[in-house]
DRENTORVEX-70718 format. One record per residue: residue in one letter; x, y, z of N, C-alpha, C in turn. Coordinates in steps of 0.2 Angstrom, whole numbers, padded with zeros to 4 digits, always signed. Each point is the difference from the previous one (the first is absolute). Last residue first. Layout:
// residues N
AXYZXYZXYZ
...
// end
This chain:
// residues 342
P+0636+0760+0189-0007-0001+0001-0002-0005+0005
P+0022+0017+0001-0002-0006-0004-0008-0001+0002
F+0011+0025+0000-0001-0006+0004-0002-0006-0004
H+0002+0023-0008+0006-0002+0003+0001-0006+0004
T-0021+0010-0009+0004-0003-0005+0007-0002+0002
A-0015+0013+0014-0001-0007+0000+0004-0004-0005
D+0005+0024+0012-0003-0002-0006+0000-0008+0000
T-0004+0015+0022+0006-0003-0004-0003-0003-0006
D-0011+0009+0020+0002+0006-0004+0006-0003-0005
A-0012-0015+0015-0005+0004-0003+0003+0005-0005
D+0015-0021+0005-0003+0005+0004-0005+0004-0004
P+0004-0026-0007+0003+0007+0000-0003+0005+0005
W+0003-0028+0001-0005+0005-0001+0003+0007+0000
V+0005-0028-0002+0003+0006+0000-0005+0005-0002
G+0002-0027+0010-0003+0005-0003+0003+0007+0000
F+0007-0028+0001+0000+0006+0004-0003+0006-0004
A+0007-0028+0003-0005+0004-0004-0001+0006+0004
L+0021-0019+0001-0005+0005+0003-0004+0003-0005
E+0021-0020+0008-0005+0002-0006-0005+0005+0004
E+0018-0008+0012+0003-0002-0006-0005+0002-0006
L+0005+0005+0029-0004+0000-0006+0004-0001-0006
T+0007+0002+0024+0001-0006-0004-0004+0000-0007
A+0000+0018+0017+0007-0001-0003+0000-0006-0004
C-0019+0015+0011+0000-0006-0004+0007-0001-0003
Q-0004+0018+0015-0006-0004+0002+0001-0007-0004
A+0017+0017-0003-0001-0002+0007-0005-0005+0001
A+0002+0009-0021+0007-0003+0002+0000-0002+0007
L-0019+0012-0010+0000-0008-0001+0007-0003+0002
S-0006+0024+0000-0002-0003+0006+0001-0008-0001
S+0004+0016-0018+0005+0000+0005-0001-0004+0006
L-0016+0004-0017+0004-0006-0002+0006+0000+0006
P-0025+0011+0005+0007+0002-0003+0004-0006-0001
G-0026-0002-0003+0004+0002+0006+0007+0001-0003
K-0023-0016-0007+0003+0006-0001+0004+0002+0006
I-0013-0022-0014+0004+0002+0006+0002+0007-0002
A-0013-0014-0015-0004+0002+0005+0004+0003+0006
P+0002+0000-0029+0003-0003+0007-0004+0003+0005
K-0013-0002-0023+0006+0004+0003+0002-0003+0006
C-0017-0004-0024+0004-0003+0006+0005+0005+0002
Q-0026-0002-0014+0007+0003+0000+0004-0002+0007
M-0023-0009-0017+0003+0002+0007+0007+0002-0002
F-0021-0007-0013+0005+0005-0002+0003+0003+0006
I-0019-0014+0009+0003+0000-0007+0004+0006-0001
L-0016-0008+0019+0007-0001+0000+0004-0001-0006
E-0024+0002+0008+0002-0004-0005+0007-0001+0000
T-0012+0014+0016-0002-0007+0000+0002-0005-0005
L+0005+0024+0000+0003-0003+0006-0002-0008+0000
Q-0002+0020-0017+0000-0007-0001+0003-0004+0006
D-0003+0024-0001-0007-0003-0003+0001-0007-0002
E+0019+0012+0009-0006+0000+0005-0006-0003-0003
P+0024-0008-0009-0004+0006+0000-0006+0000+0004
A+0021-0015+0008-0005+0000-0006-0004+0007+0000
V+0024-0012+0010-0004+0006+0001-0005-0001-0007
Y+0018-0015+0017-0003+0000-0006-0005+0005+0000
M+0024-0004+0014-0007+0002+0000-0003+0000-0007
Y+0022-0014+0013-0003+0005-0005-0007+0001+0002
L+0025-0011+0010-0007+0001+0001-0002+0005-0005
V+0022-0014+0008-0003+0002-0006-0007+0000+0001
L+0024-0005+0012-0005+0004+0002-0003+0003-0006
R+0020-0019+0010-0005+0002-0006-0006+0004+0003
Q+0017-0007+0015+0004-0001-0006-0004+0003-0006
L-0001+0001+0029-0003+0001-0007+0005+0000-0005
A+0002+0000+0025+0002-0006-0004-0002+0000-0007
T-0006+0016+0018+0007+0001-0002+0003-0006-0004
L-0023+0011+0009+0001-0005-0005+0007+0000-0003
Q-0010+0016+0016+0001-0007+0003+0002-0005-0005
P-0004+0023-0007+0005+0000+0005+0001-0007+0003
L-0017+0007-0018+0007-0004-0001+0004+0000+0006
L-0023+0012-0003+0000-0007-0002+0007-0004+0001
L-0003+0024+0003-0005-0004+0005+0000-0007-0001
H+0013+0015-0014+0002+0001+0007-0004-0004+0005
A-0006+0001-0023+0006-0004+0001+0002+0000+0007
E-0025+0003-0009+0005+0004+0002+0006-0004+0002
L-0020-0002-0019+0002-0003+0006+0006+0004+0002
S-0021+0009-0016+0006-0004+0000+0002-0002+0007
D-0022+0007-0008+0004+0004-0003+0007-0003-0001
I-0025-0011+0003+0007+0000+0003+0004+0005-0005
V-0027+0001+0005+0005+0000-0004+0007-0001+0004
Y-0029-0003+0000+0006+0001+0004+0006-0001-0004
S-0029+0005-0002+0006-0003-0002+0006+0002+0004
E-0030-0002-0002+0006+0003+0003+0006-0003-0003
A-0021-0006-0009-0001+0007+0002+0006+0003+0003
G-0005-0022-0012+0006+0004+0000-0001+0007+0002
G-0016-0020+0000+0000+0005-0006+0006+0005+0000
H-0004-0010+0023-0003-0003-0006+0000+0005-0005
G+0019+0000+0019-0007+0000+0000-0002-0003-0007
A+0024+0008-0001-0003-0002+0006-0008+0001-0001
L+0025-0002-0016-0007+0002+0001-0004-0003+0006
A+0027+0006-0008-0005-0005+0003-0006+0004+0000
V+0024+0004-0014-0006+0002+0002-0004-0005+0003
Q+0022-0004-0008+0001+0006+0003-0007+0003+0003
C+0010-0025-0003-0005+0004-0004+0000+0006+0004
F+0022-0015+0001-0006+0002+0003-0005+0003-0005
V+0022-0019+0000-0003+0006-0003-0007+0001+0004
G+0026-0013+0005-0007-0001-0002-0002+0007-0003
S+0020-0010+0018-0001+0001-0006-0008+0000-0002
L+0023-0004+0018-0007+0003+0000-0002+0003-0006
E+0021-0017+0012-0004+0002-0006-0007+0003+0002
R+0016-0008+0016+0004+0001-0005-0003+0003-0006
L-0005-0002+0028-0003+0000-0006+0006+0002-0005
N-0001-0003+0025+0004-0005-0005-0002+0001-0007
V-0011+0012+0018+0007+0002+0000+0005-0004-0005
L-0026+0007+0005+0003-0006-0004+0008+0002-0001
Q-0016+0015+0011+0002-0006+0004+0004-0005-0003
G-0010+0019-0011+0006+0002+0003+0002-0006+0005
V-0021+0000-0011+0005-0002-0005+0007+0001+0004
S-0018+0008+0012+0000-0008-0001+0005-0002-0004
A-0002+0023+0004+0002-0003+0006+0000-0008-0001
Y-0008+0014-0018+0008+0001+0001+0002-0004+0006
F-0023+0000-0005+0004-0003-0005+0007+0000+0001
K-0014+0012+0015-0001-0007+0001+0004-0004-0005
A-0002+0023-0003+0004-0001+0006+0000-0008+0001
Y-0012+0015-0017+0004-0006-0001+0004-0002+0005
D-0024+0014-0004+0006+0000+0004+0004-0006-0001
L-0019+0015-0015+0002-0006+0003+0007+0001+0004
A-0016+0022-0005+0005-0005-0003+0001-0006+0004
E-0023+0015+0000+0006+0000+0003+0005-0005-0004
S-0024+0005-0004+0005+0006-0002+0007-0001+0002
P-0019-0015+0006+0003-0001-0007+0005+0005-0002
D-0005-0008+0025-0002+0006-0004+0003-0001-0007
D+0004-0017+0015-0007+0001+0001-0002+0006-0004
P+0021-0015-0008-0002+0005+0005-0008+0001+0001
Q+0015-0022-0008-0004+0005-0003-0002+0005+0005
Q+0023-0014+0002-0007-0001+0001-0004+0006-0003
G+0023-0010-0011-0002+0004+0006-0008+0000+0001
L+0012-0013-0017+0006+0003+0004-0002+0004+0006
D-0015-0010-0016+0003-0006+0002+0006+0003+0004
L-0014+0015-0011-0003-0003+0005+0003-0006+0003
A+0009+0011-0020+0001+0004+0006-0004-0003+0007
D+0006-0018-0019-0002+0007+0000+0001+0004+0006
L+0010-0024-0014-0003+0003+0006-0002+0007-0002
W+0011-0015-0015-0006+0003-0001-0004+0001+0006
C+0021-0014+0004-0002+0001-0007-0008+0003+0000
L+0024-0006+0015-0006+0003+0001-0003+0002-0007
Q+0021-0016+0014-0003+0003-0007-0007+0002+0001
L+0024-0007+0015-0007+0002+0001-0002+0003-0007
V+0020-0016+0013-0002+0003-0006-0007+0001+0001
E+0012-0007+0018+0005+0002-0004-0002+0003-0006
L-0009-0007+0027-0001+0001-0007+0005+0003-0004
G-0002-0007+0024+0005-0002-0004-0002+0001-0007
R-0015+0007+0017+0006+0003+0001+0006-0002-0004
C-0026-0002+0003+0004-0003-0006+0007+0004+0001
A-0020+0005+0013+0002-0006+0002+0006-0003-0005
G-0012+0021-0004+0005+0001+0006+0003-0007+0002
I-0018+0003-0016+0007+0000-0003+0005+0000+0006
A-0025+0002+0001+0003-0006+0001+0007-0001-0002
D-0013+0021-0001-0001-0003+0007+0003-0007+0000
L+0000+0010-0021+0004+0004+0004+0000-0002+0008
W-0015-0009-0016+0007-0003-0001+0005+0004+0004
S-0023+0007-0001+0001-0006+0005+0007-0003-0001
T-0011+0021-0010+0006-0001+0003+0001-0006+0004
G-0016+0004-0023+0001+0003+0007+0007-0002+0003
G-0008-0008-0022-0006-0001+0004+0002+0003+0007
F+0012+0000-0022+0000-0006+0003-0005-0001+0005
G+0003+0015-0023-0002+0001+0007+0000-0007+0003
P-0005+0005-0027+0005+0001+0005-0003+0001+0007
E-0006-0010-0023-0004+0000+0006+0005+0002+0006
T+0007-0004-0023-0007+0004-0001-0004+0001+0006
A+0021-0012+0001+0001+0007-0003-0006+0004-0001
H+0002-0020+0018+0000+0000-0007+0000+0008-0002
T+0011-0007+0023-0006-0001-0003+0000+0001-0007
G+0018-0005+0023-0002+0004-0006-0007-0002-0002
L+0024-0007+0015-0007+0002+0001-0002+0004-0006
Q+0021-0018+0009-0002+0005-0006-0008+0001+0001
L+0024-0009+0014-0007+0001+0000-0002+0005-0006
R+0022-0017+0013-0003+0004-0006-0007+0001+0001
R+0011-0010+0018+0005+0003-0003-0001+0005-0006
L-0014-0012+0023+0000+0002-0007+0007+0004-0001
G-0011-0010+0021+0006-0003-0003+0002+0003-0007
P-0020+0004+0014+0005+0004+0002+0007-0002-0003
P-0026+0000-0011+0005-0004+0004+0006+0003+0002
L-0023+0013-0004+0006-0001-0003+0004-0005+0004
W-0022+0009+0005+0000-0005-0005+0006-0001-0003
A-0013+0013+0019+0006-0004+0001+0001-0005-0005
A-0022+0009-0005+0003+0002+0006+0006-0005+0001
S-0023+0008-0017+0007-0003+0000+0004+0002+0006
A-0021+0010-0008+0000-0004+0006+0006-0004+0001
G-0005+0013-0020+0002+0004+0006+0000-0003+0006
D+0005-0012-0024-0006+0002+0004+0003+0004+0006
A+0013+0000-0023-0001-0003+0006-0006+0002+0004
R+0007-0002-0028-0002+0004+0006+0000-0004+0006
G+0017-0007-0020-0008+0001+0001-0001+0004+0006
I+0021-0015-0004-0002+0004-0005-0008+0000+0000
I+0023-0009+0015-0007+0001+0000-0002+0006-0006
T+0022-0018+0009-0002+0005-0005-0008+0000+0001
L+0024-0009+0014-0007+0001+0000-0002+0005-0005
A+0021-0016+0013-0002+0004-0006-0007+0000-0001
T+0010-0012+0018+0005+0005-0001-0001+0005-0006
L-0014-0019+0018+0001+0004-0006+0005+0005+0000
S-0008-0016+0017+0006-0002-0004+0001+0005-0006
S-0019+0002+0016+0007+0002+0003+0006-0002-0004
L-0027+0005-0002+0005-0004-0004+0007+0002+0002
E-0020+0010+0009+0001-0007+0003+0006-0004-0004
G-0010+0021-0007+0004+0002+0006+0002-0007+0003
L-0016+0001-0018+0007+0000-0002+0005+0001+0006
P-0025+0002+0002+0003-0007+0001+0008+0000-0003
T-0014+0021-0002+0002-0002+0007+0004-0007+0000
L-0011+0013-0019+0007-0002+0000+0002-0003+0007
L-0022+0006-0018+0001+0000+0008+0007-0004+0001
L-0008+0014-0023+0002-0006+0003+0001+0000+0008
P-0018+0013-0019+0007+0001+0004+0001-0007+0004
R-0015-0001-0023-0001+0003+0007+0007+0000+0004
G+0000+0002-0027-0002-0004+0005-0001+0003+0007
R+0008+0008-0023-0006+0002+0003-0003-0005+0004
K+0019-0011-0011-0001+0007-0001-0008+0002+0002
P+0013-0021+0012-0003+0002-0006-0001+0008-0001
A+0020-0009+0016-0008+0000+0000-0002+0001-0007
T+0023-0012+0010-0002+0005-0004-0008+0000-0001
V+0023-0009+0015-0008+0000+0000-0002+0006-0004
A+0023-0017+0007-0002+0006-0004-0008-0001+0000
L+0023-0010+0015-0007+0000-0001-0002+0006-0004
S+0022-0016+0011-0002+0006-0005-0007-0001-0001
T+0012-0015+0014+0004+0006+0001-0003+0006-0004
L-0004-0028+0009-0004+0006-0003+0004+0007+0002
S+0004-0024+0008+0005+0003-0005-0003+0007-0003
A-0013-0015+0015+0006+0003+0004+0005+0004-0005
L-0026-0006+0002+0005+0001-0006+0006+0003+0003
R-0022-0007+0012+0007-0002+0001+0004+0000-0006
C-0024+0007+0005+0001-0007-0004+0008-0001+0000
S-0011+0020+0010-0001-0006+0004+0002-0007-0003
S+0002+0023-0009+0003+0000+0006-0001-0006+0004
L-0011+0004-0021+0007-0001-0001+0004-0001+0007
H-0024+0005-0003+0002-0007+0001+0008-0001-0001
S-0010+0022-0002-0001-0002+0007+0002-0008+0000
T+0001+0009-0021+0005+0003+0004-0001-0001+0007
L-0017-0008-0015+0007-0003-0001+0006+0003+0004
A-0023+0008+0002+0001-0006+0002+0007-0004-0001
L-0005+0022-0009+0001+0000+0008+0000-0007+0002
S-0003+0002-0023+0007+0002+0002+0001+0001+0008
L-0021-0006-0009+0004-0005-0001+0007+0002+0002
E-0016+0016+0000-0001-0005+0006+0004-0006-0001
R+0000+0016-0017+0003+0003+0006-0001-0005+0006
D+0004-0008-0025-0005+0003+0003+0002+0002+0007
L+0019-0001-0018-0004-0005+0004-0006+0004+0003
R+0021+0006-0013-0006+0002-0003-0005-0005+0003
A+0023-0008+0005-0001+0006-0004-0008+0000-0002
L+0020-0011+0017-0007+0000+0000-0002+0006-0004
T+0024-0015+0005-0003+0006-0003-0008-0001+0000
I+0024-0010+0013-0007-0001-0002-0003+0007-0003
F+0025-0015+0008-0003+0006-0003-0007-0001-0002
S+0014-0017+0010+0003+0006+0003-0004+0007-0002
L+0002-0029+0001-0005+0005-0002+0002+0006+0004
E+0010-0022+0002+0004+0005-0003-0004+0006-0002
P-0009-0021+0009+0004+0003+0005+0004+0006-0002
C-0021-0015-0008+0004+0005-0003+0004+0004+0005
H-0017-0016+0006+0004-0004-0005+0005+0005-0004
R-0016+0007+0019+0003-0007+0001+0005-0003-0004
A-0011+0021-0004+0003+0001+0006+0003-0007+0002
A-0014+0001-0018+0006+0003-0002+0005+0000+0006
V-0023-0006+0003+0004-0006-0003+0007+0003-0002
N-0015+0015+0009+0001-0005+0005+0005-0005-0003
L-0008+0017-0015+0005+0002+0005+0002-0005+0005
L-0018-0005-0014+0007+0000-0004+0005+0002+0005
A-0022+0001+0008+0002-0007+0000+0007+0000-0004
L-0011+0020+0000+0002-0001+0006+0003-0007+0001
A-0010+0006-0020+0006+0004+0001+0003-0001+0006
P-0021-0011-0005+0006-0003-0004+0006+0004+0001
G-0020+0009+0011+0002-0006+0002+0006-0003-0003
M-0008+0021-0009+0002+0000+0007+0003-0007+0003
C-0011+0009-0022+0006-0004+0000+0003-0001+0007
E-0019+0014-0006-0002-0007-0001+0006-0005+0001
A+0002+0024+0000-0002-0003+0006-0001-0007+0000
G+0015+0009-0020-0006+0003+0004-0001-0004+0006
L+0023+0005-0017-0005-0005+0003-0005+0004+0004
A+0022+0007-0013-0007+0001-0002-0005-0006+0002
I+0024-0007+0004-0002+0006-0004-0007+0000-0001
L+0023-0011+0014-0007+0000+0000-0003+0006-0004
T+0025-0013+0004-0003+0006-0002-0008-0002-0001
L+0026-0009+0012-0007-0002-0001-0004+0007-0002
A+0027-0011+0003-0004+0005-0001-0007-0002-0002
R+0017-0015+0005+0003+0005+0004-0005+0006-0001
V+0002-0029-0004-0004+0006-0001+0002+0006+0005
G+0006-0025-0001+0005+0006-0001-0003+0007-0002
G-0012-0022+0004+0003+0002+0006+0005+0006-0001
W-0019-0012-0013+0003+0006-0001+0004+0002+0006
R-0015-0019-0001+0005-0001-0005+0005+0006-0001
H-0019+0000+0014+0005-0004+0003+0006-0002-0005
C-0021+0012-0006+0006+0004+0003+0005-0004+0003
R-0022-0005-0011+0007-0002-0003+0006+0003+0003
A-0023+0004+0006+0000-0007+0000+0007-0003-0002
A-0006+0023+0000+0001-0002+0007+0001-0008+0000
A-0005+0011-0021+0007+0001+0002+0001-0002+0007
R-0021-0003-0008+0004-0004-0004+0007+0001+0003
R-0016+0014+0007-0001-0006+0003+0005-0005-0003
L-0002+0021-0009+0003+0001+0007+0000-0007+0003
A-0011+0002-0021+0008+0001-0001+0003+0000+0007
L-0023+0001+0000+0002-0007-0002+0008+0000-0001
A-0011+0021+0004+0000-0004+0006+0002-0007-0001
A-0001+0014-0019+0005+0002+0004+0000-0004+0007
A-0017-0004-0015+0006-0002-0003+0006+0002+0004
A-0021+0008+0006+0000-0007+0001+0006-0003-0003
P-0004+0023-0004+0001-0001+0007+0001-0008+0002
S+0007+0007-0025-0006+0001+0004+0001-0001+0007
C+0019+0008-0017-0004-0006+0001-0005+0002+0005
T+0018+0014-0010-0007+0001-0002-0004-0006+0002
H+0024+0001+0003-0003+0006+0004-0008+0000-0001
V+0017-0022-0001-0004+0004-0005-0004+0006+0004
R+0013-0015+0013+0004+0001-0006-0003+0005-0005
P-0006+0002+0026-0001-0004-0005+0005+0001-0006
L+0013+0001+0016-0007-0003-0001-0005+0006+0000
T+0029-0008-0001-0005+0005-0001-0007-0002-0001
L+0026-0008+0011-0007-0002-0002-0004+0006-0001
A+0028-0009+0001-0005+0005+0001-0007-0002-0003
I+0020-0014+0000+0002+0005+0006-0005+0005+0001
C+0005-0026-0012-0005+0005+0001+0002+0005+0006
A+0010-0021-0009+0003+0006-0002-0004+0006+0002
K-0008-0023+0004+0006+0001+0004+0004+0007-0002
D-0019-0007-0013-0002+0001+0007+0006+0002+0004
I+0004-0006-0022-0003+0007+0001-0002+0001+0007
S+0008-0021-0005+0006+0005+0000-0003+0007+0000
S-0015-0019+0000+0004+0001+0006+0005+0005+0000
C-0012-0003-0020-0005+0002+0006+0004+0001+0006
L+0011-0010-0018-0001+0007-0001-0004+0003+0006
V+0001-0023-0001+0007+0002+0002+0000+0008-0001
R-0020-0012-0006+0001+0000+0007+0007+0003+0002
S-0013+0008-0022+0003-0006+0002+0001+0001+0008
S-0012+0016-0014+0002-0005-0005+0003-0006+0003
A-0009+0020+0011-0005-0005-0001+0003-0005-0005
R+0013+0019+0006-0001-0004+0006-0005-0006-0001
L+0006+0016-0017+0005-0005+0001-0002-0005+0006
A-0013+0020-0004-0001-0006-0006+0004-0005+0001
H+0003+0018+0014-0007-0003+0002-0001-0005-0005
R+0019+0013-0003+0001-0005+0005-0007-0003+0002
D+0000+0016-0016+0003-0006-0003+0001-0005+0006
D-0009+0021+0005-0005-0004-0004+0003-0006-0002
A+0013+0015+0012-0005-0003+0004-0004-0004-0004
D+0024+0004-0010-0005+0004+0003-0005-0004+0004
T+0027-0007-0005-0007+0000-0003-0005+0004+0004
H+0024-0005+0005-0001+0004-0006-0006+0000-0003
A+0006-0014+0019+0001+0007+0002-0001+0005-0006
L-0001-0024-0004-0006+0003+0003+0001+0007+0002
I+0019-0012-0007-0004+0001-0005-0007+0004+0002
L+0015-0007+0017+0003+0005-0004-0004+0002-0006
T-0006-0019+0013-0001+0006+0003+0003+0006-0003
L+0004-0021-0010-0007+0002+0000-0002+0007+0004
V+0022-0009+0002-0001+0002-0007-0007+0002-0001
E+0005-0010+0020+0004+0006+0000-0001+0004-0007
I-0008-0023+0004-0004+0005+0003+0003+0007+0000
P+0006-0018-0020+0001+0001+0008-0004+0006+0002
L-0008-0014-0021+0004+0005+0002+0001+0001+0007
P-0006-0023-0014-0003+0006+0003+0006+0005+0002
M-0001-0019-0020+0003+0001+0007-0002+0007+0003
// end
């Protein structure tokens, strides 16, 4: 006597991907049950497969996509430019057959493939797409992010990797959550294009900044001896009046030019310049990572310190709703430092 479909679905929910793959080939009933229960696709399944095998996996997934109407998440990993056609075809088929598809992850893809896919997302009518995560390969070329600005349905966006300086108006205005960052061994997001674009995101509630450096917060001055001006950072973030969470970590030292001949340092962020308009903040957790000067490019043996400074007394008026805070305490020059917390 065959098991009811509800029982099969419950059993399959407790199996891993490899077991489901094997069970799917064992009978038509199991195959149908697994297809109907599928809510997430990750391609290719084997990260070390050849380019030809990856392209074949994409074509097979596109041919079977009509069986996976309940898919909500799609992840494409480590694909090269040779997968351009099959990947675009898969997006088209998913748009037709997966009405619940709401989360797409593009991880470690070829730069041109990432650009093609993000450009195509705005035209293939994925009405339920609300979350997108793009992660560039380490030591990869900067990402051109301009097409993202057309994805008006997005409410959550994650970008990990350097941004191309030509990116413009690339933040969708409907965002509620935004994470920007890069790899810890390659700090620096790629300049202030994100500050130019963030003014459109007036409904933003959560902003996470990971491994940005001084040159991401202020324009590089013409004279290397001059300090960076962070007025643009304070003014741009200050527009986000609905922000509930501001968190992340900065690399304290930014290297400019080739060979690190010039460097720029973030000493700290001024509370009285950053916070007055952010009256809805509940969580303010920003840190600086500091590496010894002879290890700037390796970022090892790092130390952490809070990035915000200023009198605690000012926070009562500026951020009355704060529930969590990373705050630095520095002694006066003539005060014994041992009386202060580290």
